[in-house]
C-alpha positions as a Markdown table, in Angstrom:
| # | Residue | x | y | z |
|---|---|---|---|---|
| 1 | Met | 0.0 | -0.1 | 0.1 |
| 2 | Leu | 1.3 | 3.4 | -0.8 |
| 3 | Ala | 1.4 | 6.9 | 1.2 |
| 4 | Gly | 0.4 | 8.3 | 4.6 |
| 5 | Cys | 0.1 | 10.8 | 7.7 |
| 6 | Thr | 0.0 | 10.4 | 11.1 |
| 7 | Ala | -3.2 | 11.6 | 12.7 |
| 8 | Thr | -6.1 | 9.2 | 12.8 |
| 9 | Pro | -9.1 | 10.5 | 10.4 |
| 10 | Thr | -12.0 | 12.0 | 12.5 |
| 11 | Gly | -14.8 | 9.2 | 13.3 |
| 12 | Leu | -12.2 | 6.4 | 12.7 |
| 13 | Thr | -11.5 | 3.7 | 15.5 |
| 14 | Pro | -8.0 | 2.6 | 15.9 |
| 15 | Val | -7.9 | -1.0 | 16.5 |
| 16 | Val | -4.9 | -2.7 | 18.8 |
| 17 | Pro | -3.8 | -6.3 | 17.0 |
| 18 | Ala | -3.5 | -9.4 | 19.0 |
| 19 | Ala | -0.4 | -10.6 | 19.8 |
| 20 | Pro | 1.3 | -11.8 | 16.3 |
| 21 | Gly | 0.8 | -15.5 | 15.7 |
| 22 | Leu | -2.5 | -15.5 | 17.8 |
| 23 | Ala | -4.7 | -18.1 | 16.3 |
| 24 | Thr | -8.3 | -17.2 | 16.3 |
| 25 | Gln | -11.2 | -19.9 | 15.3 |
| 26 | Ala | -14.4 | -18.5 | 13.2 |
| 27 | Thr | -17.7 | -19.1 | 15.5 |
| 28 | Pro | -19.5 | -21.4 | 13.6 |
| 29 | Val | -23.1 | -20.1 | 12.3 |
| 30 | Pro | -25.9 | -21.4 | 14.3 |
| 31 | Ala | -28.7 | -23.4 | 13.2 |
| 32 | Ala | -31.5 | -20.6 | 13.9 |
| 33 | Thr | -30.5 | -17.9 | 12.0 |
| 34 | Thr | -31.4 | -15.6 | 9.1 |
| 35 | Arg | -29.0 | -15.7 | 6.8 |
| 36 | Tyr | -27.9 | -13.0 | 3.8 |
| 37 | Arg | -25.4 | -12.4 | 1.2 |
| 38 | Val | -23.6 | -9.8 | 0.7 |
| 39 | Asp | -24.3 | -7.3 | -2.5 |
| 40 | Pro | -21.1 | -7.1 | -4.2 |
| 41 | Ala | -22.5 | -4.1 | -6.6 |
| 42 | Ala | -24.1 | -2.5 | -3.1 |
| 43 | Ser | -21.0 | -2.5 | -0.8 |
| 44 | Thr | -17.8 | -0.7 | -0.2 |
| 45 | Leu | -14.7 | -1.3 | 1.0 |
| 46 | His | -12.3 | 2.2 | 1.1 |
| 47 | Ile | -8.6 | 1.4 | 2.8 |
| 48 | Leu | -7.3 | 4.9 | 3.1 |
| 49 | Val | -3.8 | 4.8 | 3.1 |
| 50 | Tyr | -1.3 | 8.1 | 3.6 |
| 51 | Arg | 1.9 | 9.6 | 2.7 |
| 52 | Gly | 4.6 | 11.1 | 5.4 |
| 53 | Gly | 7.9 | 12.0 | 5.6 |
| 54 | Pro | 9.8 | 15.2 | 5.5 |
| 55 | Met | 9.1 | 15.3 | 1.3 |
| 56 | Ala | 5.6 | 13.9 | 1.8 |
| 57 | Arg | 4.3 | 16.7 | -0.2 |
| 58 | Leu | 5.9 | 15.0 | -3.3 |
| 59 | Gly | 3.5 | 12.4 | -2.9 |
| 60 | His | -0.6 | 11.6 | -2.5 |
| 61 | Asn | -2.7 | 10.1 | -0.3 |
| 62 | His | -4.4 | 6.6 | -1.9 |
| 63 | Val | -7.9 | 5.2 | -1.8 |
| 64 | Val | -8.2 | 1.3 | -2.1 |
| 65 | Ser | -11.0 | 0.4 | -2.7 |
| 66 | Ser | -12.9 | -3.0 | -3.8 |
| 67 | Arg | -16.8 | -3.7 | -5.0 |
| 68 | Asn | -16.4 | -7.2 | -5.1 |
| 69 | Leu | -16.8 | -8.0 | -1.7 |
| 70 | Gln | -18.0 | -12.0 | -1.1 |
| 71 | Gly | -19.7 | -13.5 | 1.6 |
| 72 | Arg | -22.5 | -13.7 | 4.0 |
| 73 | Val | -23.8 | -12.2 | 7.5 |
| 74 | Trp | -26.2 | -14.3 | 9.8 |
| 75 | Gln | -28.8 | -12.7 | 12.2 |
| 76 | Gly | -29.8 | -14.7 | 15.4 |
| 77 | Ala | -32.3 | -14.1 | 17.9 |
| 78 | Ala | -29.6 | -13.5 | 20.1 |
| 79 | Leu | -27.2 | -10.9 | 19.2 |
| 80 | Glu | -24.2 | -13.5 | 20.3 |
| 81 | Asp | -25.6 | -15.6 | 17.7 |
| 82 | Ser | -24.9 | -13.4 | 15.0 |
| 83 | Gly | -22.1 | -12.9 | 12.5 |
| 84 | Phe | -20.2 | -12.5 | 9.1 |
| 85 | Asp | -17.5 | -14.3 | 7.1 |
| 86 | Ile | -16.4 | -11.8 | 4.4 |
| 87 | Thr | -13.5 | -12.2 | 1.6 |
| 88 | Val | -11.6 | -9.5 | -0.6 |
| 89 | Pro | -10.4 | -10.3 | -3.4 |
| 90 | Val | -7.0 | -9.1 | -3.4 |
| 91 | Asn | -6.3 | -8.4 | -7.5 |
| 92 | Asp | -9.2 | -6.8 | -7.9 |
| 93 | Leu | -9.1 | -4.1 | -5.6 |
| 94 | Val | -9.2 | -0.6 | -7.1 |
| 95 | Val | -6.6 | 2.4 | -6.6 |
| 96 | Asp | -7.7 | 5.8 | -6.7 |
| 97 | Asp | -11.0 | 5.7 | -8.1 |
| 98 | Asn | -12.5 | 8.9 | -8.6 |
| 99 | Ala | -15.5 | 8.3 | -7.0 |
| 100 | Ala | -14.1 | 6.5 | -3.7 |
| 101 | Arg | -11.6 | 9.8 | -3.2 |
| 102 | Ala | -14.5 | 12.0 | -3.8 |
| 103 | Ala | -16.2 | 10.4 | -0.6 |
| 104 | Glu | -13.5 | 10.5 | 1.4 |
| 105 | Gly | -12.8 | 14.4 | 1.1 |
| 106 | Ala | -10.3 | 16.7 | 0.5 |
| 107 | Asp | -7.2 | 14.7 | 1.9 |
| 108 | Phe | -8.1 | 13.0 | -1.6 |
| 109 | Pro | -8.0 | 15.2 | -4.7 |
| 110 | Leu | -9.1 | 13.8 | -7.7 |
| 111 | Asn | -7.6 | 12.9 | -10.7 |
| 112 | Ile | -4.6 | 11.0 | -10.3 |
| 113 | Ser | -2.9 | 10.2 | -13.4 |
| 114 | Glu | -3.8 | 6.4 | -14.7 |
| 115 | Asp | 0.3 | 5.8 | -15.1 |
| 116 | Ala | 0.4 | 6.4 | -11.1 |
| 117 | Lys | -2.7 | 4.4 | -10.2 |
| 118 | Gln | -0.9 | 1.3 | -12.2 |
| 119 | Gly | 2.5 | 1.8 | -10.5 |
| 120 | Thr | 0.4 | 2.1 | -7.3 |
| 121 | Lys | -1.6 | -1.0 | -7.6 |
| 122 | Ala | 1.6 | -3.1 | -8.6 |
| 123 | Asn | 3.9 | -2.0 | -5.3 |
| 124 | Met | 0.5 | -3.1 | -3.3 |
| 125 | Leu | 0.7 | -6.4 | -4.9 |
| 126 | Arg | 4.2 | -7.0 | -4.9 |
| 127 | Asp | 5.8 | -9.7 | -2.7 |
| 128 | Thr | 6.9 | -7.2 | 0.5 |
| 129 | Leu | 2.9 | -6.2 | 0.5 |
| 130 | Leu | -0.4 | -7.7 | -0.2 |
| 131 | Asp | 1.6 | -10.6 | -2.3 |
| 132 | Gly | -1.5 | -11.2 | -4.4 |
| 133 | Ala | -0.1 | -14.0 | -6.6 |
| 134 | Arg | 0.5 | -16.2 | -3.3 |
| 135 | Tyr | -2.5 | -15.0 | -1.4 |
| 136 | Pro | -5.2 | -14.0 | -3.2 |
| 137 | Glu | -8.0 | -13.1 | -0.6 |
| 138 | Ile | -8.0 | -11.0 | 2.6 |
| 139 | Arg | -10.7 | -12.7 | 4.7 |
| 140 | Ile | -12.6 | -10.9 | 8.2 |
| 141 | Thr | -14.8 | -13.6 | 9.9 |
| 142 | Ser | -16.1 | -12.7 | 13.1 |
| 143 | Val | -15.3 | -14.2 | 16.5 |
| 144 | His | -17.7 | -12.8 | 19.3 |
| 145 | Val | -20.8 | -10.0 | 18.6 |
| 146 | Gln | -22.0 | -8.4 | 22.0 |
| 147 | Gly | -23.5 | -5.4 | 23.1 |
| 148 | Asp | -26.4 | -3.2 | 21.4 |
| 149 | Thr | -28.1 | -4.8 | 18.9 |
| 150 | Lys | -28.5 | -1.9 | 16.4 |
| 151 | Ala | -24.6 | -0.8 | 17.3 |
| 152 | Pro | -22.8 | -3.9 | 18.4 |
| 153 | Val | -18.9 | -4.7 | 19.1 |
| 154 | Val | -17.8 | -7.1 | 17.0 |
| 155 | Thr | -14.3 | -8.9 | 17.6 |
| 156 | Ala | -13.3 | -10.7 | 14.1 |
| 157 | Ala | -10.5 | -12.6 | 13.0 |
| 158 | Leu | -8.4 | -10.8 | 9.9 |
| 159 | Arg | -6.6 | -12.8 | 7.6 |
| 160 | Ile | -4.3 | -11.3 | 5.4 |
| 161 | Lys | -1.6 | -12.6 | 3.5 |
| 162 | Asp | -0.3 | -16.0 | 5.9 |
| 163 | Gln | -0.6 | -13.4 | 9.1 |
| 164 | Thr | -4.2 | -13.8 | 11.2 |
| 165 | Arg | -4.9 | -11.0 | 13.6 |
| 166 | Gln | -7.6 | -10.2 | 16.0 |
| 167 | Val | -9.6 | -6.8 | 15.7 |
| 168 | Thr | -12.2 | -5.6 | 17.9 |
| 169 | Leu | -14.9 | -3.0 | 16.0 |
| 170 | Pro | -18.0 | -1.3 | 16.3 |
| 171 | Val | -20.5 | -1.6 | 13.7 |
| 172 | Thr | -24.1 | 0.1 | 13.0 |
| 173 | Leu | -26.8 | -2.4 | 12.3 |
| 174 | Gln | -30.0 | -1.6 | 9.9 |
| 175 | Thr | -32.7 | -3.4 | 8.7 |
| 176 | Ile | -33.0 | -2.3 | 4.6 |
| 177 | Gly | -36.1 | -4.1 | 3.1 |
| 178 | Gln | -35.4 | -7.9 | 3.2 |
| 179 | Gly | -31.8 | -7.7 | 3.8 |
| 180 | Leu | -29.1 | -5.3 | 6.5 |
| 181 | Gln | -27.1 | -3.1 | 6.3 |
| 182 | Val | -23.3 | -3.1 | 8.5 |
| 183 | Thr | -21.2 | -0.6 | 8.7 |
| 184 | Gly | -18.1 | 0.2 | 10.4 |
| 185 | Ser | -14.3 | 1.3 | 10.5 |
| 186 | Phe | -11.1 | 0.3 | 12.1 |
| 187 | Ala | -7.5 | 0.9 | 11.5 |
| 188 | Ile | -4.6 | -1.5 | 11.4 |
| 189 | Arg | -0.6 | -1.7 | 11.1 |
| 190 | Gln | 0.5 | -3.0 | 8.1 |
| 191 | Ser | 3.8 | -4.4 | 9.9 |
| 192 | Asp | 1.5 | -6.2 | 12.2 |
| 193 | Phe | 0.6 | -8.5 | 8.7 |
| 194 | Gly | 4.1 | -8.8 | 7.5 |
| 195 | Met | 4.2 | -6.2 | 5.2 |
| 196 | Thr | 6.6 | -3.5 | 4.8 |
| 197 | Pro | 5.4 | 0.0 | 3.7 |
| 198 | Leu | 7.1 | 1.7 | 1.0 |
| 199 | Ser | 10.0 | 4.3 | 2.2 |
| 200 | Ile | 12.0 | 6.4 | 0.0 |
| 201 | Ala | 15.2 | 8.4 | 0.6 |
| 202 | Met | 15.7 | 7.1 | 4.0 |
| 203 | Gly | 12.5 | 8.0 | 4.9 |
| 204 | Ala | 12.5 | 11.2 | 3.5 |
| 205 | Leu | 8.8 | 10.1 | 1.1 |
| 206 | Leu | 7.2 | 6.8 | 2.7 |
| 207 | Val | 4.0 | 5.1 | 3.5 |
| 208 | Val | 2.9 | 5.4 | 6.7 |
| 209 | Asp | 2.2 | 2.0 | 8.7 |
| 210 | Thr | -1.1 | 2.4 | 9.6 |
| 211 | Val | -4.0 | 2.3 | 7.1 |
| 212 | His | -7.8 | 3.3 | 8.0 |
| 213 | Ile | -10.4 | 0.6 | 6.6 |
| 214 | Lys | -14.3 | 1.8 | 6.2 |
| 215 | Phe | -16.6 | -0.5 | 5.0 |
| 216 | Val | -20.5 | -0.9 | 4.3 |
| 217 | Leu | -21.9 | -4.7 | 4.0 |
| 218 | Val | -25.1 | -4.8 | 2.3 |
| 219 | Thr | -27.0 | -8.2 | 2.1 |
| 220 | Asn | -29.8 | -9.6 | 0.9 |
| 221 | Ser | -31.7 | -12.3 | 2.5 |
| 222 | Glu | -30.7 | -16.2 | 1.4 |
């Protein structure tokens, strides 16, 4: 991933990952649940990546997005029986789409050149970062759900490359027609997942280790 600033943008929840090497087990789907499929055309994932270093002005921040989220959400009679299992196809990620940048505001001016987009994606997929050739999916699976029905707190297992970490994130839950909408945001450090953010000229221009993830899952009843 490519770019960086050290401050956490307003409205994003920083997440402290579990210790390296932690194995997390996904909660099995209880039998008596209402099940939903993620609608990839209506769902969004934005990964906000910021530039940093003394020469940060020479780079730009990035929005890496997906409109190809796959997976399911289930809702039980008790909140603890609810959850989700989502995969993100790594090689389908889109870099600096104008609509995604516009949605994220002034830190992401429009009309990044095609050459810059292609260069950023090539860097993002190389083996020191997402390594799309060997690890074509990112997966996040709920482990435990608790709290308020409309604003639960989810503990989830996030797997990037061959590293799994546990993250805790608040979400909001809405019923929309015959489906659900799940909205949330959190932050991770790339280095916690075995990735080495880009650094040029001894750190004069670099990618900040922390990236911010925002998602909206829109689902349809199975």
